[in-house]
C-alpha positions, 0 to 999 in steps of 0.5 A, a space after each residue: 447672362 443677366 435677366 430683367 423684366 421688359 416693358 410688357 412683363 416678359 423676360 428679356 435677356 441682355 445678350 444681344 436680344 432686344 430690351 423689351 418683347 412684344 406681346 404675343 398676337 400684337 400687331 406692329 404699330 404703324 409709323 406716324 406720317 411725317 407732318 406736312 409743311 405748311 405753305 407760307 405765302 411769299 412776303 412782299 413789300 406789302 404782305 408780311 408773315 404772321 410772326 412779323 405781324 406779331 412782333 409789330 403788335 408787341 412793340 406797339 403794345 409795349 410803347 403804349 404801356 410805356 407811355 402811360 407809365 406801365 400802370 397795371 390793369 390795361 394790358 388787354 386794352 394796350 394789346 387790342 389797340 396795338 393790333 388795330 393800330 398794326 392792322 390799319 398801317 398794314 391795310 394802308 401799306 397795301 392800299 397805297 402800293 397796288 400790285 404790279 402785273 407781270 410783264 407780258 410774254 414776248 410773241 413768237 414770230 
């Protein structure tokens, strides 16, 4: 049988035994709890997700940079102006389209 050192300095044998042996007196590690899923609000015609908003800002910033010939030194200004522009567009969409109330439930007779 071939012997080799394990990760904690003890000798482990390759004949069906684990490759590393735990330290004497060591407590077993707890398994990490699974990450909780973050609830995303459902997208409607007037609300969009953060990734969609980011994509809109990226396009608007690119268009601004393209208009000025991609001259260096204006990247942050382009980005901030694009964010303001997109946020204004989204706010106008929300204000223009009021949310509908749910239809009333029929009464039992």
